KEKE-3310 file (N, C-alpha, C; in steps of 0.2 Angstrom, whole numbers, plus 5000, padded with zeros to 4 digits):
npx = (4898:4890:4879:4872:4870:4861:4850:4846:4842:4831:4822:4820:4813:4801:4796:4794:4785:4774:4772:4769:4756:4755:4754:4741:4728:4735:4738:4746:4754:4757:4764:4775:4780:4783:4793:4803:4806:4811:4822:4829:4832:4839:4850:4856:4859:4868:4878:4883:4888:4898:4906:4910:4917:4928:4933:4937:4947:4956:4960:4966:4977:4983:4987:4996:5006:5009:5014:5025:5032:5035:5043:5054:5059:5062:5072:5082:5084:5090:5101:5109:5119:5128:5132:5139:5149:5156:5161:5169:5179:5184:5190:5200:5207:5212:5220:5230:5236:5241:5252:5259:5257:5254:5251:5245:5235:5229:5223:5214:5206:5200:5193:5184:5176:5171:5163:5154:5147:5141:5133:5124:5118:5111:5102:5094:5088:5082:5073:5065:5058:5052:5043:5035:5030:5030:5040:5051:5067:5070:5080:5089:5096:5109:5107:5117:5126:5120:5119:5132:5137:5131:5136:5150:5149:5148:5159:5170:5163:5159:5172:5177:5169:5170:5161:5154:5150:5141:5139:5128:5125:5115:5121:5118:5105:5094:5085:5072:5072:5073:5089:5096:5085:5083:5095:5094:5084:5090:5101:5095:5090:5101:5108:5099:5100:5114:5114:5106:5115:5125:5120:5125:5138:5149:5154:5145:5135:5130:5120:5117:5107:5102:5090:5083:5066:5051:5041:5046:5052:5062:5070:5076:5085:5089:5098:5101:5111:5106:5094:5078:5062:5047:5030:5022:5029:5031:5019:5018:5029:5030:5024:5023:5035:5038:5050:5063:5075:5083:5088:5082:5071:5060:5056:5063:5060:5046:5048:5056:5047:5037:5044:5048:5035:5031:5039:5033:5034:5036:5038:5043:5044:5051:5044:5054:5068:5079:5085:5076:5073:5063:5062:5053:5054:5050:5059:5069:5063:5069:5081:5078:5082:5089:5079)
npy = (5088:5078:5086:5088:5075:5070:5079:5076:5063:5065:5072:5064:5054:5060:5062:5049:5044:5052:5048:5034:5035:5036:5047:5058:5070:5081:5098:5107:5118:5115:5103:5108:5116:5107:5100:5110:5111:5098:5098:5109:5103:5092:5099:5104:5092:5086:5096:5094:5081:5083:5091:5083:5073:5081:5085:5072:5069:5079:5076:5063:5068:5076:5066:5059:5068:5070:5057:5057:5067:5062:5051:5058:5065:5054:5048:5058:5058:5045:5045:5054:5049:5041:5051:5059:5051:5049:5062:5063:5053:5058:5070:5064:5057:5068:5073:5063:5063:5075:5074:5065:5052:5037:5024:5009:5013:5024:5018:5009:5019:5025:5014:5012:5023:5020:5009:5016:5025:5015:5010:5020:5022:5010:5011:5022:5015:5004:5010:5017:5007:5001:5011:5013:5000:4992:4982:4969:4963:4948:4938:4925:4930:4933:4939:4943:4947:4958:4967:4968:4974:4987:4992:4993:5004:5015:5015:5025:5037:5034:5032:5045:5053:5046:5036:5021:5007:4993:4976:4963:4949:4935:4919:4911:4916:4919:4928:4930:4941:4958:4962:4975:4984:4980:4983:4997:5000:4996:5004:5017:5016:5015:5027:5036:5033:5036:5050:5053:5049:5058:5070:5068:5072:5064:5047:5039:5026:5012:4998:4985:4972:4955:4942:4925:4921:4913:4903:4905:4917:4932:4945:4961:4973:4990:4999:5013:5025:5038:5051:5045:5040:5048:5045:5054:5058:5046:5043:5050:5047:5039:5046:5054:5067:5071:5075:5075:5081:5095:5096:5085:5075:5068:5056:5044:5034:5032:5027:5016:5008:5005:4997:4986:4981:4977:4966:4958:4960:4969:4986:4996:5009:5009:5015:5025:5029:5028:5026:5015:5004:4992:4978:4965:4951:4938:4923:4915:4900:4884:4878:4886:4896:4908:4913)
npz = (4856:4864:4867:4855:4852:4862:4860:4847:4849:4858:4850:4839:4846:4849:4836:4832:4841:4837:4824:4826:4832:4845:4852:4854:4851:4855:4855:4842:4845:4859:4857:4850:4860:4870:4863:4862:4876:4879:4871:4876:4889:4884:4879:4891:4897:4888:4888:4901:4900:4890:4898:4908:4901:4897:4909:4913:4904:4906:4919:4917:4910:4919:4928:4921:4919:4933:4936:4927:4932:4945:4942:4936:4947:4956:4948:4948:4962:4964:4955:4961:4970:4962:4953:4962:4967:4955:4952:4963:4961:4949:4953:4961:4951:4944:4954:4956:4943:4943:4952:4945:4945:4937:4939:4946:4955:4949:4938:4944:4950:4939:4934:4943:4941:4928:4932:4940:4931:4923:4932:4935:4922:4921:4932:4928:4917:4922:4932:4924:4917:4927:4932:4920:4916:4927:4927:4931:4933:4937:4947:4956:4970:4982:4998:5007:4998:4991:5001:5005:4993:4993:5006:5003:4994:5003:5010:5009:5013:5026:5032:5031:5039:5051:5054:5059:5050:5051:5046:5048:5042:5039:5033:5018:5014:5002:4989:4977:4965:4958:4957:4956:4960:4973:4979:4977:4987:4999:4999:4999:5013:5020:5017:5022:5036:5037:5035:5047:5058:5056:5063:5075:5087:5087:5085:5077:5072:5062:5058:5048:5046:5043:5044:5046:5045:5051:5040:5027:5025:5026:5036:5034:5042:5046:5057:5067:5077:5077:5078:5082:5076:5077:5082:5076:5065:5059:5054:5042:5035:5023:5013:4998:4993:5006:5017:5029:5027:5022:5009:5003:4992:4996:4991:4992:5002:4998:4985:4988:4997:4987:4978:4987:4990:4978:4976:4984:4998:5014:5021:5034:5047:5063:5078:5089:5100:5092:5075:5066:5053:5045:5034:5026:5016:5004:5004:4992:4983:4987:4976:4966:4952:4940:4926)
capx = (4895:4886:4873:4869:4867:4855:4845:4844:4838:4824:4818:4818:4808:4794:4793:4792:4779:4768:4771:4765:4750:4755:4753:4735:4724:4739:4739:4753:4758:4760:4769:4781:4783:4786:4799:4808:4808:4815:4828:4833:4834:4844:4856:4860:4862:4873:4883:4886:4892:4904:4910:4913:4922:4934:4936:4941:4953:4961:4962:4971:4983:4986:4990:5002:5011:5011:5018:5032:5036:5037:5049:5060:5061:5065:5078:5086:5086:5094:5107:5113:5125:5133:5135:5143:5155:5160:5164:5175:5184:5187:5195:5205:5211:5216:5226:5235:5239:5245:5258:5263:5255:5250:5251:5239:5230:5225:5219:5209:5201:5196:5189:5178:5172:5167:5158:5148:5144:5137:5127:5120:5114:5107:5097:5089:5084:5077:5068:5060:5054:5048:5038:5031:5026:5031:5044:5057:5072:5071:5085:5090:5102:5111:5105:5123:5130:5117:5121:5139:5138:5129:5141:5156:5148:5148:5166:5174:5160:5160:5179:5178:5165:5171:5154:5155:5144:5142:5135:5127:5121:5115:5123:5113:5098:5093:5078:5070:5071:5077:5094:5097:5080:5084:5101:5092:5081:5095:5105:5091:5089:5108:5109:5095:5104:5120:5112:5104:5120:5129:5118:5128:5144:5154:5152:5139:5135:5124:5120:5112:5106:5097:5089:5078:5060:5047:5036:5050:5053:5068:5069:5082:5084:5094:5097:5107:5110:5104:5088:5073:5056:5042:5024:5019:5033:5030:5012:5018:5035:5030:5020:5027:5038:5038:5057:5065:5081:5082:5089:5078:5065:5054:5054:5067:5056:5041:5050:5058:5041:5034:5049:5047:5029:5031:5042:5029:5036:5034:5044:5040:5049:5049:5044:5058:5073:5084:5082:5075:5069:5063:5060:5052:5054:5050:5065:5069:5062:5075:5083:5075:5087:5087:5077)
capy = (5081:5075:5090:5087:5068:5070:5083:5072:5057:5067:5074:5058:5050:5064:5061:5042:5044:5055:5043:5028:5036:5035:5054:5060:5075:5086:5104:5108:5123:5112:5099:5112:5118:5101:5098:5115:5110:5093:5100:5112:5098:5088:5103:5104:5085:5085:5100:5091:5075:5086:5094:5077:5070:5086:5084:5066:5070:5083:5072:5059:5072:5078:5060:5057:5073:5068:5051:5059:5071:5057:5047:5062:5066:5048:5047:5063:5056:5039:5047:5059:5046:5039:5057:5062:5047:5051:5068:5062:5049:5062:5074:5059:5056:5074:5074:5058:5065:5081:5072:5061:5045:5034:5017:5005:5017:5028:5013:5007:5024:5025:5008:5014:5028:5017:5005:5020:5027:5010:5009:5026:5021:5005:5014:5025:5010:5000:5014:5019:5001:5000:5016:5012:4994:4988:4977:4968:4958:4943:4933:4923:4934:4933:4945:4946:4950:4964:4972:4970:4979:4994:4994:4996:5011:5020:5015:5031:5042:5032:5034:5052:5055:5042:5032:5013:5003:4986:4972:4956:4945:4928:4916:4907:4919:4921:4931:4930:4948:4962:4964:4982:4987:4979:4987:5004:5000:4996:5011:5022:5015:5016:5034:5040:5031:5040:5057:5054:5049:5064:5075:5067:5075:5059:5040:5037:5019:5010:4991:4982:4965:4951:4936:4921:4921:4907:4904:4906:4924:4935:4952:4965:4979:4995:5002:5018:5028:5045:5053:5041:5042:5049:5042:5059:5058:5039:5043:5053:5045:5036:5050:5058:5074:5073:5074:5078:5084:5102:5094:5079:5076:5065:5051:5038:5029:5030:5022:5009:5004:5002:4991:4980:4978:4974:4960:4954:4961:4975:4990:5000:5012:5007:5022:5024:5035:5027:5025:5007:5002:4984:4976:4958:4949:4931:4919:4911:4893:4880:4876:4891:4899:4913:4910)
capz = (4853:4868:4867:4849:4852:4866:4857:4842:4852:4861:4844:4836:4850:4848:4829:4832:4845:4833:4818:4828:4834:4853:4855:4850:4854:4858:4851:4839:4849:4865:4855:4849:4867:4873:4860:4865:4883:4879:4867:4881:4894:4881:4879:4897:4899:4884:4891:4907:4897:4887:4903:4912:4897:4897:4915:4914:4900:4910:4925:4914:4908:4926:4931:4917:4921:4939:4935:4924:4937:4950:4939:4935:4954:4958:4945:4951:4969:4964:4952:4965:4973:4957:4951:4967:4967:4949:4954:4968:4957:4944:4957:4963:4945:4943:4959:4954:4937:4945:4955:4940:4947:4932:4940:4947:4959:4944:4934:4949:4951:4932:4933:4948:4937:4923:4935:4943:4926:4921:4937:4934:4916:4923:4937:4923:4912:4926:4935:4918:4915:4933:4932:4914:4916:4934:4925:4936:4930:4943:4948:4963:4973:4989:5002:5009:4992:4990:5007:5004:4988:4996:5011:5000:4992:5009:5014:5009:5017:5033:5035:5031:5045:5057:5056:5059:5046:5053:5042:5051:5037:5040:5027:5014:5013:4995:4987:4970:4965:4954:4962:4956:4963:4980:4981:4978:4993:5004:4998:5002:5020:5023:5016:5027:5042:5037:5037:5053:5063:5056:5067:5082:5087:5086:5087:5073:5071:5058:5058:5043:5048:5039:5048:5043:5048:5049:5034:5021:5024:5029:5038:5033:5046:5046:5063:5068:5083:5076:5081:5080:5072:5082:5079:5071:5059:5056:5050:5036:5032:5017:5009:4993:4994:5013:5019:5035:5025:5018:5002:5001:4988:4999:4987:4993:5005:4994:4980:4992:4999:4981:4976:4991:4990:4971:4977:4989:5005:5018:5023:5039:5051:5070:5082:5094:5101:5087:5069:5065:5048:5044:5028:5026:5009:5004:5002:4986:4985:4986:4970:4961:4949:4935:4920)
cpx = (4890:4879:4869:4866:4861:4849:4842:4839:4831:4819:4815:4813:4801:4792:4791:4786:4773:4767:4767:4759:4749:4753:4747:4732:4729:4740:4746:4757:4761:4765:4776:4785:4786:4793:4805:4811:4813:4822:4832:4836:4840:4851:4860:4863:4868:4879:4887:4890:4898:4909:4914:4918:4929:4937:4940:4947:4958:4964:4968:4978:4987:4990:4996:5007:5014:5016:5025:5036:5039:5043:5055:5063:5065:5072:5084:5089:5091:5101:5111:5119:5130:5136:5140:5150:5159:5164:5170:5180:5187:5192:5201:5210:5215:5222:5231:5239:5244:5252:5262:5262:5251:5250:5245:5233:5226:5220:5213:5203:5197:5192:5183:5173:5168:5162:5152:5144:5139:5131:5122:5115:5109:5101:5092:5085:5079:5072:5063:5056:5049:5042:5033:5027:5027:5036:5050:5061:5074:5076:5086:5097:5103:5110:5112:5127:5127:5119:5128:5141:5137:5134:5147:5155:5149:5155:5169:5170:5160:5167:5180:5175:5165:5164:5156:5148:5146:5137:5134:5122:5121:5117:5118:5106:5098:5086:5078:5068:5075:5083:5096:5092:5081:5090:5099:5088:5086:5100:5101:5091:5096:5110:5105:5098:5110:5119:5110:5110:5125:5127:5121:5135:5150:5150:5146:5140:5129:5125:5115:5112:5101:5096:5083:5072:5056:5043:5040:5051:5060:5066:5076:5081:5090:5093:5103:5106:5109:5097:5082:5067:5050:5035:5021:5023:5032:5024:5013:5025:5036:5026:5025:5029:5037:5045:5059:5072:5079:5083:5086:5072:5059:5052:5057:5063:5050:5042:5052:5052:5038:5038:5048:5041:5028:5034:5038:5031:5033:5039:5040:5046:5046:5049:5049:5063:5079:5081:5082:5070:5069:5060:5059:5051:5053:5056:5064:5067:5068:5075:5081:5081:5084:5084:5081)
cpy = (5078:5079:5088:5080:5067:5073:5079:5066:5059:5069:5068:5054:5053:5062:5054:5041:5046:5050:5037:5029:5036:5042:5057:5066:5080:5092:5105:5112:5119:5107:5102:5114:5112:5099:5103:5113:5104:5094:5104:5108:5094:5092:5103:5097:5084:5089:5097:5085:5077:5088:5088:5074:5075:5085:5078:5066:5074:5080:5067:5062:5074:5072:5058:5062:5072:5062:5053:5063:5067:5053:5051:5063:5060:5046:5052:5061:5050:5040:5051:5055:5044:5045:5060:5058:5048:5057:5067:5058:5053:5067:5070:5058:5062:5075:5069:5060:5071:5079:5066:5053:5042:5027:5014:5009:5021:5024:5011:5013:5025:5020:5009:5019:5025:5013:5010:5023:5022:5009:5014:5025:5015:5007:5018:5020:5006:5004:5016:5013:5000:5005:5015:5006:4990:4982:4976:4962:4953:4938:4931:4926:4933:4939:4948:4949:4957:4969:4973:4975:4986:4996:4996:5003:5016:5019:5022:5037:5040:5034:5041:5055:5051:5038:5025:5010:4996:4981:4965:4953:4938:4924:4912:4910:4922:4924:4930:4937:4951:4965:4972:4986:4986:4983:4994:5005:5000:5002:5016:5022:5017:5024:5038:5039:5035:5047:5058:5054:5055:5070:5074:5070:5070:5052:5038:5029:5016:5002:4989:4974:4961:4944:4932:4921:4915:4909:4906:4913:4926:4942:4955:4971:4983:4999:5008:5022:5036:5046:5048:5044:5042:5046:5047:5059:5051:5039:5045:5051:5043:5040:5053:5065:5076:5070:5078:5082:5090:5100:5088:5080:5072:5059:5044:5033:5027:5025:5015:5005:5001:4996:4985:4977:4975:4967:4955:4955:4967:4979:4995:5003:5010:5014:5020:5030:5034:5025:5017:5006:4995:4983:4968:4956:4941:4928:4916:4904:4889:4877:4881:4895:4904:4909:4912)
cpz = (4857:4868:4861:4849:4856:4863:4851:4844:4854:4855:4840:4840:4849:4841:4829:4836:4841:4827:4820:4831:4842:4856:4851:4854:4858:4853:4848:4843:4856:4863:4854:4856:4870:4870:4862:4872:4883:4876:4872:4887:4891:4880:4885:4899:4894:4886:4897:4905:4894:4893:4907:4908:4897:4903:4916:4910:4903:4916:4922:4912:4914:4929:4927:4918:4928:4939:4932:4929:4943:4948:4938:4942:4957:4955:4947:4958:4968:4960:4956:4968:4968:4954:4956:4967:4960:4949:4958:4965:4952:4947:4959:4957:4944:4948:4958:4948:4938:4948:4951:4942:4941:4933:4942:4951:4954:4940:4938:4949:4944:4932:4938:4944:4932:4926:4938:4937:4923:4925:4936:4928:4918:4928:4932:4919:4917:4930:4930:4917:4921:4933:4926:4915:4922:4932:4930:4932:4936:4942:4955:4965:4980:4993:5005:5004:4991:4995:5006:4999:4990:5001:5008:4997:4997:5012:5015:5014:5024:5036:5036:5038:5051:5059:5055:5055:5047:5049:5046:5047:5038:5033:5024:5013:5005:4993:4979:4968:4960:4958:4962:4960:4971:4983:4982:4985:4999:5004:5001:5010:5023:5023:5021:5034:5043:5039:5044:5058:5062:5060:5074:5081:5085:5088:5083:5071:5067:5057:5053:5044:5044:5043:5045:5048:5047:5043:5027:5019:5027:5031:5038:5037:5046:5052:5063:5074:5083:5079:5078:5077:5077:5078:5075:5065:5055:5052:5043:5032:5025:5012:5004:4995:5002:5015:5025:5033:5021:5010:4999:4997:4991:4995:4988:4996:5001:4989:4983:4994:4992:4978:4980:4991:4983:4971:4982:4996:5008:5020:5028:5043:5058:5074:5088:5095:5096:5081:5068:5059:5046:5037:5028:5018:5009:5002:4996:4988:4983:4979:4964:4958:4943:4929:4914)
residu = (PRO:GLY:THR:GLY:LEU:VAL:ALA:PHE:VAL:LEU:GLN:PHE:GLY:ILE:ILE:LEU:ALA:VAL:ARG:THR:GLY:ARG:VAL:VAL:ASP:ILE:PRO:PHE:ALA:GLU:LEU:GLN:LEU:LEU:GLY:ALA:ALA:LEU:ALA:LEU:ALA:GLY:PHE:PHE:ILE:GLY:ALA:THR:VAL:ASP:GLU:GLN:ARG:GLN:THR:ALA:GLU:GLY:LEU:LYS:GLN:SER:LEU:ARG:LEU:ALA:ALA:ALA:GLY:GLU:MET:ALA:ALA:ALA:LEU:ALA:HIS:GLU:LEU:ASN:GLN:PRO:MET:THR:ALA:LEU:ALA:ALA:TYR:GLY:SER:ALA:CYS:GLU:HIS:LEU:LEU:ALA:ARG:GLY:ASP:THR:GLY:PRO:LEU:LEU:ARG:ASP:THR:ILE:GLY:LYS:MET:VAL:ARG:GLU:SER:GLY:ARG:ALA:ALA:GLU:VAL:VAL:ARG:ARG:LEU:ARG:GLU:PHE:PHE:ARG:THR:GLY:ALA:MET:HIS:LEU:GLU:THR:ALA:SER:VAL:ALA:ALA:ILE:VAL:GLY:THR:VAL:ALA:ARG:GLN:PHE:GLU:GLN:GLN:CYS:ALA:THR:HIS:ALA:VAL:VAL:LEU:GLU:VAL:VAL:ALA:GLU:ALA:GLY:LEU:GLU:VAL:ARG:ALA:ASP:ARG:LEU:GLN:LEU:GLU:LEU:VAL:VAL:ARG:ASN:LEU:VAL:ALA:ASN:ALA:PHE:ASP:ALA:VAL:LEU:THR:ARG:SER:ALA:GLY:GLY:HIS:ILE:THR:VAL:ALA:SER:THR:ARG:LEU:GLN:GLY:GLY:ARG:LEU:GLN:LEU:SER:VAL:HIS:ASP:ASN:GLY:PRO:GLY:VAL:SER:SER:ALA:VAL:ALA:ALA:ARG:LEU:PHE:GLU:PRO:PHE:VAL:SER:GLY:LYS:SER:SER:GLY:LEU:GLY:LEU:GLY:LEU:VAL:LEU:SER:ARG:ALA:ILE:VAL:GLU:ALA:HIS:GLY:GLY:GLN:LEU:TRP:ALA:GLU:VAL:GLY:GLU:ARG:GLY:MET:PHE:HIS:CYS:ILE:LEU:PRO:LEU:ALA:GLN:SER:GLY:GLU:ARG:CYS:GLY)
# end
């Protein structure tokens, strides 16, 4: 299409020039040669335009596929924990039924399965909306409640591996945020810390602390006594598909930083001999409540 359009414009220009008398005393053969040269130039210009348009369309398609792949990988990453929990609760139910226990413990375990399945469905829905439109369901949420919810999800794992998970949350800190997305961020940071302390022979310790800062902000930090982050690793830590774990997708920290920045905050890793991640978020304004 571009080639034909350019050739047509050039030929029309020549005809117009001849008709208006602006081109005189030029032999017909030379005029034809000029037309051929201009048509050839138009052909190459048009071919270039067509090629650029095709390249742009191909790039758009590649970006769409990359975004879809990133969303699928992020969903797989975030669904891993609830699916693992569902499998564990299912096995527990089988064990309870095998020994004839149909009392409160079984009902409690089934209730946990229902909650985990609901959380998995909510993760899929919210992440899909976040990737498609950047949408967030804002509400005024307690930071202590968010951290407490995540800490409870790691209780069984910490007990199994003798890891101490300590929560030091300053009371009264609230954020205007998408609660599920912030839980996802905290869960990613705690999960990374948990994997890091498992490299120790014994005595794993993780601390999740939140403190008030000046200027209406708060800092949420996750510390662990596992191997720290070197400056070389820190430089690439938040790049997509870069993971220090053999089974990792390398998207947890990328997604976490995107969520934190969408909430007007910052997320970074501190270089040191122990794991230290810090997140700064704006506090909710006094009296602000859900819409």
